[in-house]
C-alpha positions, 0 to 999 in steps of 0.5 A: 324349474319344473322338468317341462321347462328344463326339457324346453329349454334343452330342446331349443339347445339341441334345435340351434345345434342342429342348424349350426351343424346343417349350416357347417355340413352344407359348407362341407359338402359345397367344399367337397363339390362345387366351391372354388378352389380360391374359397378356402379361406372364406370356408375356414373362417365360417368353420371357425364361427361355427364351431366356437358357437357349437362348443358354446352350446354343447360344453357352456357353464350353462348347458352344463348346469342343465344337463347335470340337472336333468341327468339327476332328475333322468328317472323321472323322464320318458324314454326318448329324454332320458336316452337324450339326457344321457348321451349329451352328459356323456359327450359334455363329461368327455369333451368339457374339459377341451378349451374352445380353441383346441376345437376350433383350431382342429376345425380350421386345421382339417378345413385347410388339410382337405384342401392341400390333400386333395391337390397332393393326391393329384400331384402324387406330392407327399411332402406338401401334405406331411406337415398337415399329418404332423399337426392334426396327430400333434393336435389330436394327442393334445385335445386326448390329453384334456379328455383324460390324461390318463388314457391311451390317446389313440384308444380315446379316438378308437372309441369315438368311433365305435364305442367300447372298442380299445386296442385289445379288442382291436389286435385280437380282432385282426388277429383272428382275421389274420388267422382265417382269411390270409391263408385263403387268400392265399390259396385263392392266389393260387387258382386260375383268375376268373375273366374280367376282360368284359369289364375293361375298356371305356364306359363313358361318363355319362352313361355311369351317371344314368346307371347311378341314377337308376341304382338311386331308385333300386335302392328307394331312396326318395328322390326329395330328400336324397341327392347324388353329387361328385367327389374326389372321394365318395362319401355320404352328408346326412345333414338331416332326416329330410337331406341326405347327401350322396355322393360318387367318384367316376373312372371312365376305365372302371364301371364297377367303382361308381356302382359299388360306391353309390350302392355303398353310401346310399347304404349309409344314406337309408340308414339316416333316413330310416331314424325315427323322426322323433329323433330329429334335432336331438343328439338320438338323431345320430347313430351311435357307432361308426362302425354300425354305420359301417355295417349298413354300407357294406350290407348293401354293397357286399351282401346284397349287390356283389351277390349272385341273385343281384347280379342277375337282376342288374344285368339286362340294365347292364345291356340296355345301357352297356350294350356294346360290353354286356350283350354276350354276357351271362349272369354267373359271368357277371357274378364272377367278375363283380367278385373276382378276388386279387391284391390291390392297391385302392382300398375302395376298389379293393374286392370283399375278400382283401378288403379288411387287409387294406383296413389292418395296414391303416390301423397298424400306421395310425397305431405307429404314428400316435405312439411315436414310432414312425414320424409322419415323413415315415408313412410312405415307405411303412405303406409299401412295407406293409402292402408288400407284406400283407398283400404282396403288392409294389406300391408305385407312388403316394397317390395310389399309396398313402394318399389315397384315403381322405380320412388322415385330412379330415382328421378321422384318425381311429376310424378305420377298424369301423370298416372292417367290424361293421363288415364282420357285423353285417355278415352276422345281421345278414344269418338273422335276415335269412330266418325271417324271410327269403333274402334272395329271392326278393333281390332277385327281382331287383325288390330291397324293400323288404330288406331295407324294411328288416334292418329300418325295423332292427337298425335304423329307426333307433338312430343313436338310442342304442349302444351296438351291443343292444342293436346287435341283441335286437337285430341277431338275438345275439353278442357280436360273433366275428366268425359270421365274417370268416365263415360268410368269406370262406364259404362264398370264395371257396365256391368261387374258386372251387377250393377243395 
């Protein structure tokens, strides 16, 4: 069979996989948003059937033979086809040794776990959710043993979210961060806190929805390819390059929560919307790294939306929608309030300065769980201890503690470091972007198209065709250098809090 026929076979397989993944994504989105509680079993059955078909299409013997033949002759392929084959072969080699029933059982377990987690969080009932953490960790360790019996199971999953990253890399990175940022947090804590009184009180949810719709437009998201839904824990689901589902959660007493979460998830959405159409229905439509995905969302949430330029642009709209709250507020006052830095309980509500401390706590707990140094039952106690040690706050209950994140119910162990690394990548990209044009002059006018265009060309369009080091070289002209992140935080918060 010639290479043209082989590629056509591969195209057919990837089209089928895209269709199954799309269906699974829709079922997942419905479960997060509008599906009735009684549909859990039906959705689990659906997940089981789809997972079985996806396994066959990804790791079946016929697929393995096709990939081996294509991989052996990859030098005869064009760039796109070669990268597809390389990515697919890498994934096949990593996971083909895992029995199909293990993938199916994990998929069903996670679907049930998410439902239980939701109720446990609302009821402050960690004991109900605890058995699912135990089962998921046990299942993940078992699967890691099939993938690489000689590897550290936790490192197997770290590299899933940040390719090439291991514990040593993460440990070194967080150690550098502690040295640079913990003293800064303490110095800020000694200063008089900025006034954010006008952000307290009631912000009607209907008006917050109006603001969210406006923000979607400002972020340049096309309404015919992207929608905004409501969930317990905000997320973005990229079902297809033409179907992006952004979600948020509204709190009547916390305007900034929905404001920044919409912008954060929109950053994720812009990434996937910007991937080259040539990669549709292929593995290359999937960004290669969770950390790079987080880089895009954190870039817009923090480096753009929390800037004084954006605060100045947004304030008139806030005065229009919430006149009783913002009419007497100046741009400087809004900027300071939006960047108020103080230790807190909830990661997704954390300020930019202390955010990575939340990530480090989760990273340490995950390592302890996978190493067997703590059990699932000890998570709440460990959580409280580390929050007191790193952030100096007392955790009042598990709803505001170990149950606050959806990730563990999804089996997403190893992802949290990507959030902090993504923030660090973004700082380096901002420094590079500033060399190309006056970033904040555009932002001050609410014109984000130049920012989106720069990121589209340097990051988004390549999807999964490039690895992180290549994307950083393309966008920044240099390998990853975390000092950009630490220097950015030091400069910004030293100015806000007038540190000597």
